[in-house]
N, C-alpha and C positions, 0 to 999 in steps of 0.2 A: 504494500499500500504506500509506504514513504517514498519507495523508489519511483513508483508511478507519480506521486504528487511532485516529486523533485522535477521528474521530466516534464511535468505538464508546466509547471513555474518557469521552468528553464525556456521553454520553447514557445510559451504563450504570449501573445501580443494583445495590444489594444488599438481599437480602430475608433477614433473620436468622429463622432457625426453630431453637431448642434450641441445638444445637452447630454447625449447618449455616450456611454462608452462601451463599447462591443469587444467580447474578449475572443480570439480565434488563435487557430494555431494554423500555420501553413507550412506544407512539406513539399518541395520540388524536386523534380526528377529531371536531370539535364535531357535535353531535347524531347522531352514528351510534349504531345500535342494535344491531349486530352486533359482537361480540368474536371475533377470530382468534387464537388460540394457537399457537405455531409452536416446535416442538422441533428441536434442532441434530442433524444427520446425523453419519456416522463422518468422522472425517479420515484421511488415509493416516499410517502410522508416523512419529513426529517431528515431527509438527505437531498442535498444541493445537487443542482444540474451538474452531469458531468458530460465529456467529449465521449463518443461513440463511435464503434466500427473503427477505431485506429489500427489496431493489430489485424483486423479482418482483411484490410487493404493493404498492410505493408509487403513491401517488395513489388507490389504491381507497378509498371510502367507509365505512370501519371502524376500529373501536381494535383494534390489534394489540399482543400480547405475545408477544415472544421471549424465550424462557428458555434460557440456556446450561446444557449438562452438560460442565463441565470438570473432573469429579471424575476419580478414578483417581490411580495413580501417574504416569503419563504426560501427564495433563490432557487424555486424548482423552475421557474420559466414562467412566460407570459404567451407561449405559443408563438415567439416571434412578432407580435403585434404591439404590446405596450397599452397606452391608455386612449380609448376612444374618444373622440373621432379621428384624432391627427395620426395616431398609430407610429410615433416615431421610431419606435425599435424596430418595424418593419422597414421603415425607410432607410435606417441605418444598415440593416443585412442587405437589402437591395443595392445600397451604395457601395457596400463593401464587395460584393461580388462584381460590381461594374468595375470598379478599379482592380481587382484582381484580374478579370479579362483584359481589360486595357493593357495590363502589363505583360500577360502572358500570350494573348492573341490566340487561345487556344482553337483546333479544329472543331472539337466538339466538347459541350458542359453537360455534365450528367449531376442532377439533382437528388439526393438520396437521403432517406431517412425511414425511419418506423414510428408507428404511434404519433407522439408530438412531433418528432422530426420528419414524420410523413406527411403532417399537415404543412409543415414549414417546407417541404421540397416541392407540394404541389402549390402552396400559395405565392413562393418567390420564384419557383422553377417556370411556372407558367406566365410570368412577366418577362421571360427572354424568347427570342424567336430562335426556332431550332433546337431548343433544348429537349433533353430527355430525363424524365423523371422517374426513378425507381424507388418505389415506396413499398413500405410493408404495414399494412392494415392501418391506416391513417386514421386518427380520431377527425371525425366530420362535423357532429353537431356538438362542439367543443361546448358551449354555454350550459347546453342540457346534460352533458356528462358531468360537468361540474358544478351542478345545481346546489350541491350541500357544500362546497369549497366556498364559504363565505369571503375569506380573503382574497382569492384569486378572481372572484367576481366583482369585487369591489375595485381590485387593481385594475382590470379592464374597464369598468364601465361608471365608477364613481357611485353613482345612483344606480341600486338593482332594480330595475323596473321590466315589465313583460316586454316592452318595447325595446328595451336594451338588450335583453337575451336574445330576443329575435334576431336583432342586427348583427349581434355576435355569431351566433348559430348560423345565420345564411350568409356570412361574411365570404367564406371560400366558395360556397356555391354559386355566389355572384360573381367572384373573380373567374372562376372557371367557366362559367357559361358566358360571359361578356368579354372572352379572351380573344384579342385580334390576331393571337398567334396560332390559334388550334391547328389550322393545316400543316404548320410545320413542326409541330410536336409530336412526342411520342410517350406515353406512359407504359411503365411495367409495374405491374401490380401484383402483390403477394397477400394472401389474406387465408384466413381459416372459414370453413363453411360451418364451423361447428361451435364457435364459441360465442361469447355474450355480445360482440359487437356487430353482429351479421345484421340485425334488425334496425339499429338505431345508426350505424355508421356504414358499415359495408355495402348493404343492399341500395341505400339511396345514392351513395358516392359512385358506384357502377352504374345506376340510372343516369346520373348526371353524365358521366361518360358517354353513354349511348346517345342520349338525347342532344348533346353539344356537338357531337361528332369527330370525338376524339379518335385519334389511331392507339388503340391500347390492348396490349396483351395481358391476362391475367392466369395467374399459376395458384390454384385452390390447395390448401392442406387440410389436415383434418385434426389439429389440435384443439383441444375444447375449453383453454383458457387464455385470454389476451395476453395475460402474464407470462406465457411460454413463448410468445413470440420471439423474443432474445435467443431462444434454443434453435429456431428454424431460419430466421430471416438472413443471419450471417452469410451462410452458405448460398443463398438465392442472390444477394447483393454483391458476393464476389463472382458468382457466374455471370452475371449480366455485366458487370464492370468488364470483366475479361473479355466478353463479346464486342464491346464498344472497341475495347483497345485493340482487337485482333481484324474486326472486320468494318468497324465503322457504322455497323447497320443497326 
């Protein structure tokens, strides 16, 4: 634990955007022409946000940008949003990605993450032309999912009202449906057909992909608890990243 913590502190940098300080780690590979952007998933209550899939992607011939979402009152994250309606943490994250893309000029950018990280990968990746989004069972209706988490609700909304809950709940759907880059993008979607996320998150999200006209592929699994996603998604993530490194498809 302490070795990992030391390595993070040594490699971590801070990107300043207006009043936002966004933490990230950037791992460069010489002559790599693919940029992989990885967003952090949820942690359990009492555990601050952490970087994900660093070891999973070690050794691959790509530049990797790991962005930490440790905002919120408990530092578990705000789903890369921040306070509505400005959502400055979202703006900061988009700005950081734009800066790294400008510096590296990648052939392809892959936006990756699971759970909260999947939400971030879709919400931010959909704002970039020709992006590929590799996601594991994203949380879709985030306000409904966290209705009992009063601190997070207040962090997003200030005033927790039914109107504000609906605004936050539908934010990603509105972004995906009103996305002018749909025709150039690809979504790779990993999920379980048997866990508690199916009705509230997975089925509505798949329906959005169908109706909005996304080019997407899906790989269903059979695990019975969303908490087990971390056991299965890393293998899928590595496989898909390797595919794009090899043939760019």
